[in-house]
C-alpha positions, -999 to +999 in steps of 0.1 A: -275-153-205-289-186-193-266-204-217-235-186-203-249-192-168-251-229-175-216-229-189-204-210-158-221-236-136-205-265-153-172-248-154-175-242-117-178-279-110-150-288-134-131-259-121-137-268-085-124-303-091-094-290-109-086-261-087-091-280-054-075-312-067-046-294-085-041-271-055-037-302-032-015-317-059+004-284-062+013-287-025+036-315-037+058-288-053+071-273-021+072-308-006+092-323-034+114-293-040+120-293-002+131-329-002+150-330-035+175-308-053+166-290-085+184-318-104+163-345-089+131-325-094+142-321-130+141-359-134+105-359-121+096-331-145+110-347-176+092-380-169+059-363-166+067-344-198+073-378-214+038-389-201+023-359-218+037-370-252+024-405-247-011-393-239-013-379-274-003-412-289-027-433-267-058-411-270-053-398-306-081-372-303-108-397-295-122-374-267-129-346-291-143-370-317-167-383-291-182-349-286-182-341-323-201-372-335-226-374-307-245-347-327-246-370-358-248-405-344-265-421-313-243-415-283-243-451-274-228-461-307-201-434-305-192-444-270-191-481-277-170-477-309-146-451-293-141-470-260-135-504-276-111-489-301-092-472-272-090-505-253-075-523-283-050-496-292-039-491-256-030-528-253-011-525-286+008-492-277+017-504-242+032-536-255+052-518-282+065-489-261+076-511-232+101-528-255+125-499-260+124-487-223+161-491-217+170-469-247+144-443-237+158-442-201+193-436-215+181-408-237+165-392-206+197-396-186+179-421-163+200-451-170+199-463-134+160-463-132+144-477-164+116-489-142+105-452-138+098-450-175+078-483-174+057-470-145+049-438-165+038-459-195+014-479-173+000-446-158-007-433-193-024-466-203-047-466-173-055-429-178-064-435-214-090-461-205-106-434-183-108-407-210-141-416-226-159-425-193-150-390-181-161-376-214-194-394-210-200-377-176-193-343-192-216-350-222-244-361-199-240-330-177-229-348-146-201-325-133-206-335-097-196-371-102-168-360-125-155-336-098-158-362-070-137-388-089-111-362-100-107-349-064-104-384-050-078-393-076-057-363-065-062-370-028-051-406-032-021-396-053-009-369-028-018-390+002+004-419-010+033-395-019+032-380+016+029-415+032+060-429+015+082-398+011+074-381+045+063-408+069+080-439+057+112-422+044+114-402+076+112-433+097+138-451+075+163-423+078+159-423+116+167-461+115+134-467+133+125-503+140+089-503+128+067-513+098+068-477+083+106-479+080+104-513+064+079-501+038+104-476+023+129-487-003+157-460-007+165-473-042+130-463-054+131-429-038+115-404-062+099-434-079+073-433-052+059-402-070+051-424-100+039-454-080+015-432-061+002-418-095-001-454-108-022-465-078-044-434-081-051-441-118-060-477-111-085-467-083-100-441-106-108-467-132-126-487-104-146-456-095-156-453-132-169-488-131-205-480-140-194-460-171-169-487-181-195-515-177-221-496-198-201-499-230-204-529-253-175-544-272-188-533-306-173-513-334-194-495-360-170-496-390-183-466-410-185-445-378-150-455-367-137-445-402-152-411-399-139-406-364-104-416-374-104-393-404-116-365-381-090-372-354-060-377-377-052-339-379-060-336-341-031-360-334-008-335-352-024-307-332-019-327-300+017-334-308+023-298-316+007-288-284+028-311-264+059-300-282+051-264-273+043-273-237+070-299-228+098-300-254+117-273-235+122-298-206+140-322-230+159-295-248+173-279-216+189-313-207+203-316-243+212-280-251+222-264-218+258-252-219+271-270-188+273-305-173+245-330-172+240-321-135+238-284-142+213-291-171+191-311-148+193-284-122+182-257-147+154-280-158+142-284-122+144-246-116+124-238-147+098-265-141+092-254-105+087-218-115+065-229-144+042-242-116+035-206-105+014-202-136-010-225-118-040-202-116-043-195-153-036-231-162-063-244-138-088-220-151-080-229-188-083-266-181-116-262-162-130-239-189-121-264-216-139-292-199-171-272-197-167-253-230-160-282-254-194-300-251-210-265-247-196-252-279-207-282-299-242-282-285-245-244-290-233-246-326-269-252-339-282-221-321-291-190-341-269-166-320-240-190-315-213-166-327-225-138-303-225-163-274-189-174-283-178-137-284-193-131-249-177-162-235-143-150-248-147-117-231-154-133-197-125-157-203-100-130-210-111-109-180-107-139-157-073-147-171-062-110-165-073-112-128-053-145-125-023-129-141-023-099-117-030-122-087+002-141-093+027-115-107+018-088-082+024-112-053+054-132-065+072-127-032+044-148-016+040-174-043+078-181-043+075-198-009+056-227-027+089-239-042+108-251-011+132-222-012+141-226+025+161-258+018+169-252-019+171-214-025+184-221-061+147-222-072+145-184-067+168-179-097+139-187-121+113-161-108+121-139-137+104-163-162+071-164-143+055-132-157+065-142-193+050-177-187+018-163-173+013-140-203+020-170-226-007-190-208-032-162-215-023-164-252-027-202-251-061-199-234-073-174-260-061-198-287-081-226-272-112-204-274-105-194-310-099-230-320-137-237-319-139-226-356-119-256-369-137-281-347-171-269-358-162-266-395-142-298-396-110-280-409-088-298-385-059-300-410-056-262-410-053-263-372-026-289-376-006-264-398-010-237-372+002-260-345+032-272-366+041-236-372+041-230-334+061-261-328+088-250-353+090-217-335+094-235-301+121-258-313+141-232-332+141-207-304+150-233-278+176-249-300+195-217-307+190-197-275+191-222-247+230-224-249+231-186-243+200-178-223+192-210-205+156-215-194+148-179-202+148-190-238+121-215-229+098-188-216+104-166-246+097-194-270+064-201-252+053-165-254+063-162-291+048-196-301+014-190-284+012-154-296+018-166-332-008-194-328-034-170-313-029-144-341-030-169-370-060-188-355-079-155-352-073-146-388-083-180-401-113-182-378-127-149-390-124-162-426-140-196-421-163-190-391-166-153-382-172-145-346-176-108-335-149-108-309-141-074-293-105-081-299-092-045-296-108-042-262-096-076-250-060-069-261-062-035-243-071-053-211-040-076-214-018-046-222-031-028-191-023-059-169+013-059-183+016-022-176+004-027-140+030-054-135+058-032-148+046-003-127+047-026-097+082-037-105+093+000-106+076+006-073+095-023-057+128-006-065+118+025-044+096+007-018+105+011+018+093-023+028+073-054+019+040-041+034+042-011+011+048-034-018+018-056-010-004-025-003+005-011-037-003-044-053-037-045-037-044-010-049-035-019-084-057-050-083-087-030-070-081-003-096-083-029-123-115-043-109-131-008-108-119+000-143-134-032-157-166-028-138-170+007-153-161-003-189-182-035-188-210-021-167-237-031-192-223-066-195-219-072-158-253-059-150-268-088-170-250-114-149-269-134-123-264-126-086-238-098-090-257-079-117-279-060-092-248-046-074-234-032-107-263-009-111 
């Protein structure tokens, strides 16, 4: 239990930085959707989707390789080789990708603002240089410094967005004669979102100065060769993952049966509602930050497989609670989308439960993926990811013209369900872990049933307070059910175990 307690402690700090920071950042959603129409918000969404693709190119799995080879080589050698290689390739990739910016902006229907694309490229470049310094903090077990820098990054980003798009823009629109009005350039407009992010990324690098200065420009040739061989399949995995996560934003614009403006509006509506899957996404991200170094270190333990199985159980239970916490209270969460000024965002609420369920499948897949990272069978994982990407592309390509963004949600659920199932089968063959999969799937099915029951109750409910009351009862019932079924497991937990007895 001490190992899981340690993982929980580190996940708390990584989670705290993610949850607090992302929640602050999430407040930008109602701010931006309140200021901009769904079409303009769609432009912001597609540019950040582009950034996600570039991240895969720029980092090419070096973060995972750093954790993997620290068990085989001195950490200092791995860090120096990895960081110096990233610096060189970042310079090269940035120079090459800046050249076709005009063509890229035309493809994204952003002909009037190619500079937005350039700013996104520079954001990715700066964030890439921070990848291994952040990984070093995780490996050395310094989650507090990690959390502090991450939170400051978000606060700077959000603070600058509010400064330019609320204070300065407001003064400019009032024709005020002051410095705040002069600082705002109406031609940049939504571009301030990217400029704020760029400034935050630059300041983050300065805060990681100690970790950056600790590396020496030295490359260990044999080590780098091993790292690149290891990461090559991970690039495919990363690309497949980004296709599954973000290709729908591009395909809505290209395949939506309507005008370009209508396509951008649909993209904005879908992207805003996708944000409501925040709780599960934050938990998955926080868990991955704590779990990846934990899994590699735990691999040499005698009872590693049993530990992984228990970690999976707690992970799924937490995801189930997050799922119910969102879908049972959608009428509250919907107010985070600026619906007062732009009620069109409400049209997309129907995709939220499907997206939430798909995120659970994605999180389970991340847990299961430890088998290929530990066994070095990254190529098999690449095949799984390619299969998922093909499913995503085909469903979106053929169904978006008929179902719009609902096709995107269905493709996500189908894709991650497929990847989860296949990864489980392969994992049990190459690295067996005694997951209680029947019980875990039963928990997910129960959550879906509670949601459907709540939807049925809404149709006959006399008012919103009755609806909320019934949702609270369902949530408490799920807690009590889990506490009873997992009584033995929970009784072994620190702090709360004594109450379970």
